[in-house]
C-alpha positions in Angstrom: -3.3 -30.7 107.3 -3.2 -31.3 111.0 -5.8 -29.4 113.1 -3.5 -28.8 116.1 -0.1 -27.5 115.5 2.6 -28.1 118.0 4.3 -24.6 118.1 7.0 -25.9 120.4 7.8 -28.7 118.0 8.2 -26.2 115.1 10.3 -23.9 117.4 12.6 -26.8 118.3 12.9 -27.8 114.6 14.0 -24.2 113.7 16.5 -24.2 116.6 17.8 -27.6 115.5 18.1 -26.4 111.9 19.9 -23.2 113.1 22.4 -25.3 115.0 22.9 -27.7 112.1 23.3 -24.8 109.7 24.9 -22.0 111.8 25.8 -19.9 108.7 22.5 -20.3 107.0 21.7 -16.6 107.3 25.2 -15.3 106.8 24.9 -15.5 103.0 21.9 -13.3 103.2 24.1 -10.5 104.6 27.1 -11.2 102.4 25.0 -12.0 99.3 26.4 -10.9 95.9 22.8 -9.8 95.1 23.7 -6.8 97.3 25.5 -4.5 94.8 28.0 -3.1 97.3 29.0 -6.6 98.3 30.3 -7.1 94.7 32.4 -3.9 94.8 33.6 -3.7 98.4 36.5 -5.4 100.0 35.5 -7.4 103.2 36.7 -6.6 106.7 35.3 -9.5 108.7 36.0 -8.7 112.4 34.5 -5.3 112.8 32.0 -4.5 115.6 31.4 -0.7 115.8 34.5 1.2 114.6 37.5 0.5 112.5 40.6 2.6 111.9 42.1 2.9 108.4 45.7 4.4 108.7 47.3 5.7 105.6 50.8 7.1 105.0 51.7 9.6 102.2 55.0 11.0 101.2 55.5 14.3 99.5 57.9 14.8 96.5 61.5 14.1 97.4 63.8 14.7 94.4 65.7 18.0 94.0 68.7 19.3 92.1 72.0 18.3 93.7 74.1 20.6 95.8 76.7 19.9 98.4 74.5 21.7 101.0 72.0 19.8 103.1 68.5 21.1 101.9 65.6 19.4 103.7 62.9 18.6 101.2 59.9 16.3 101.5 58.0 14.9 104.4 55.9 11.8 105.5 52.4 12.5 106.6 50.2 10.1 108.5 46.5 10.1 108.3 43.7 8.1 109.9 40.1 7.5 108.9 37.6 6.0 111.4 34.9 4.0 109.8 32.0 2.3 111.4 29.4 -0.3 111.0 26.0 -0.8 112.6 24.6 -3.3 115.0 21.5 -4.6 113.4 18.9 -7.2 114.4 15.8 -9.1 113.3 13.0 -9.7 115.8 10.5 -11.6 113.7 7.2 -13.0 115.1 5.7 -15.9 113.2 2.3 -17.4 113.9 2.6 -21.0 112.6 -1.2 -21.2 112.4 -1.2 -18.5 109.8 1.9 -19.6 107.9 1.1 -23.3 108.0 -1.6 -22.9 105.3 1.2 -22.0 102.8 3.0 -25.4 103.4 1.8 -28.5 101.6 1.2 -31.4 103.8 4.1 -33.5 102.7 6.5 -30.8 103.9 6.1 -32.2 107.4 8.3 -35.3 107.4 9.4 -36.2 110.9 11.9 -38.8 109.7 14.1 -36.2 108.1 17.2 -34.8 109.6 17.1 -31.2 110.9 19.1 -29.8 107.9 16.6 -31.4 105.6 13.5 -30.3 107.3 11.3 -28.5 104.8 9.4 -26.3 107.3 12.5 -25.0 109.1 14.4 -24.5 105.8 11.3 -22.7 104.5 11.3 -20.3 107.4 15.0 -19.6 107.4 15.1 -19.2 103.6 12.2 -16.8 103.7 13.9 -14.7 106.3 17.3 -14.7 104.5 15.7 -13.7 101.2 14.0 -10.7 102.8 17.1 -9.7 104.6 19.0 -9.6 101.3 16.3 -7.6 99.6 16.1 -5.0 102.3 19.9 -4.7 102.6 20.1 -4.2 98.8 18.0 -1.1 99.2 19.2 0.4 102.5 22.9 -0.2 101.7 22.3 2.6 99.1 19.5 4.8 100.5 19.7 4.2 104.3 20.3 7.0 106.7 21.0 6.0 110.4 18.9 7.7 113.0 20.0 7.0 116.6 16.4 7.5 117.7 15.7 4.2 116.1 17.6 2.3 118.7 14.9 0.6 120.9 12.1 2.3 118.9 8.7 0.5 119.2 8.2 1.3 115.5 11.5 0.5 113.7 12.3 1.8 110.2 14.7 -0.3 108.2 15.6 2.8 106.1 17.1 4.4 109.3 19.0 1.4 110.6 22.3 2.1 108.9 24.0 4.6 106.6 23.8 3.7 103.0 26.4 4.8 100.3 24.4 8.0 99.6 24.8 9.1 103.3 28.4 7.9 103.4 29.4 10.0 100.4 27.4 13.0 101.7 29.5 12.8 104.9 32.7 12.6 103.0 31.6 15.5 100.7 31.0 17.6 103.9 34.3 16.8 105.5 36.7 19.7 104.9 39.5 18.1 106.9 39.6 14.9 104.7 37.7 16.0 101.6 36.4 14.1 98.6 37.7 14.8 95.1 34.9 16.9 93.6 34.1 16.9 89.9 31.9 19.8 88.9 29.3 19.0 86.2 28.1 21.8 84.0 24.3 22.3 84.4 24.1 22.5 80.6 24.8 18.8 80.5 21.8 17.9 82.6 19.9 16.6 79.6 22.8 14.9 77.9 23.6 11.7 79.8 26.4 10.6 77.5 28.2 14.0 77.7 27.6 14.1 81.5 29.2 10.6 82.1 32.0 11.5 79.7 32.8 14.7 81.5 32.8 13.0 84.9 35.1 10.3 83.7 37.5 12.6 81.9 37.9 14.6 85.1 39.5 11.7 87.0 43.2 12.3 87.9 45.7 10.9 85.5 46.9 7.4 86.4 44.3 6.8 89.0 43.2 3.2 89.0 39.4 3.4 88.7 37.3 0.5 87.4 33.8 1.4 88.4 31.5 4.4 88.0 28.2 4.3 89.8 25.4 6.4 88.4 21.7 6.8 89.4 19.7 4.1 87.5 17.7 6.7 85.6 21.0 8.2 84.3 22.2 4.7 83.2 19.0 4.1 81.3 19.2 7.4 79.6 22.9 6.9 78.8 22.2 3.5 77.2 19.3 4.8 75.2 21.3 7.8 74.0 24.0 5.5 72.6 21.5 3.2 70.8 21.1 3.2 67.0 18.4 2.9 65.9 16.6 4.3 68.9 13.5 2.2 68.7 15.1 -1.2 69.1 14.6 -3.5 72.1 17.3 -2.7 74.7 18.9 -5.3 76.8 20.3 -3.3 79.7 22.2 -6.3 80.9 24.3 -6.6 77.8 27.9 -6.5 78.7 28.9 -3.9 76.2 26.2 -1.5 77.4 27.8 -1.6 80.9 31.0 0.0 79.7 31.8 3.6 79.3 33.4 5.2 76.2 36.7 4.8 78.0 36.2 1.2 79.0 35.2 1.5 82.7 32.3 -0.4 84.2 29.1 1.8 84.3 26.8 0.6 87.0 23.2 1.9 87.3 22.1 1.9 90.9 18.5 2.4 92.0 18.2 5.0 94.7 21.7 6.5 94.1 21.6 10.3 94.2 24.7 11.3 92.2 27.6 9.9 90.2 30.4 8.5 92.3 33.7 6.6 91.8 36.7 5.6 93.8 40.2 4.3 93.5 40.1 0.5 93.3 40.3 -1.2 96.7 39.1 1.9 98.6 35.6 0.7 99.4 35.1 -1.7 102.3 32.3 -3.9 103.7 32.6 -4.0 107.5 31.0 -6.9 109.2 31.6 -9.4 112.0 32.0 -12.9 110.7 33.4 -14.4 113.9 31.3 -13.4 116.8 28.2 -12.1 115.2 27.6 -13.6 111.7 23.9 -13.2 111.3 22.9 -16.4 113.2 19.7 -17.4 114.8 20.4 -16.4 118.4 17.2 -17.7 119.9 13.7 -18.8 119.2 11.0 -18.2 121.9 7.3 -18.9 122.2 4.9 -16.4 123.6 1.1 -17.0 123.2 0.7 -18.3 119.7 3.7 -16.5 118.3 7.1 -18.0 117.6 9.7 -15.2 118.0 13.0 -15.4 116.1 16.0 -13.4 117.2 18.9 -12.6 114.9 21.6 -10.0 115.1 24.6 -8.9 113.0 27.0 -6.0 112.3 27.2 -4.4 108.8 28.4 -1.1 107.3 30.1 0.3 104.2 32.8 3.0 104.0 35.9 4.2 102.2 39.3 3.9 103.7 40.6 7.3 102.2 38.2 10.1 101.5 40.5 11.8 99.1 40.3 8.8 96.8 36.5 9.2 96.4 35.2 11.1 93.3 31.9 12.9 93.6 29.7 14.7 91.1 28.8 18.1 92.3 26.7 21.0 90.9 28.0 23.3 93.7 29.4 26.4 91.9 31.8 27.0 94.8 33.5 23.6 94.3 36.4 23.3 91.8 37.8 20.1 90.4 39.9 18.4 93.1 40.0 18.4 96.9 39.5 22.1 97.2 42.5 22.3 99.4 45.8 23.4 97.9 48.0 21.4 100.4 46.0 18.2 100.0 45.8 18.5 96.2 49.6 18.7 96.1 49.9 15.8 98.6 47.5 13.4 97.0 47.7 14.4 93.4 51.1 16.0 92.8 51.0 15.4 89.1 47.7 17.1 88.5 48.8 20.6 87.5 45.3 22.0 87.0 44.0 21.4 90.5 43.5 24.9 92.0 41.5 26.3 94.9 
């Protein structure tokens, strides 16, 4: 191991590696190891806000008469979603990290995209980014006071799905579809999931139900016979509900949710800001790595989001007579 480390040489190597592999960190943000990336449709040119227009038509058909009778209308709606401008400002002291590298990793005759040290650093950053995003994409709650904070908190850098759904549930203009769950079912996970699923509107295309991970575990265990056998939670059949939908246990999720297929989007900026290494600087003994990207998750239409509720004031549906009729005209039992 060399006694004197040329920090500038390592910096230049990381820069060269970044230029030779400009998308090296993009997979960290778009990784399938992040659950929501598996479920959300990508929108790849979003920096800040994005508008989701939707058009709905009321019922049109009426009994014939030879008199003009206006009936039916077209209604336009618009949902503004957003993503968040995020960054990584990572200081690395090569003197401290070098001890974790074996001596033969330093091979000066290798090309930049083959350099073990630079790849080691970038892979280490990418893996940690994916790990953090897996968590905050569910549990995060954006705090504007975090912008420029000297003590950043990753959990407050963007809104995760819990916060997105909470915002939709609180929106009375464009409400979520509420599914009340009887408190008596709290200790019966199978009945609870069945009640949630059976409350979906008829003919709605819904493939996935997300539940808190603890509920998923209880659900699987409750359906096991005998109860003392080893449980493989990854077995494909255990990830299906009684009615054949995908049941996904999510660590950190606060309530059961579902949505019409194709309604969840991942908003990021692949063109101008795709999680690249923007710069590498040297100050004192530290090598400072600068990365930035945009990322967020949201639904295009709030009314196509289904949310578990224990609020006794909420009834099954949108809790708005006009919108119930507009979005779910065939659901006769939706009342306010």
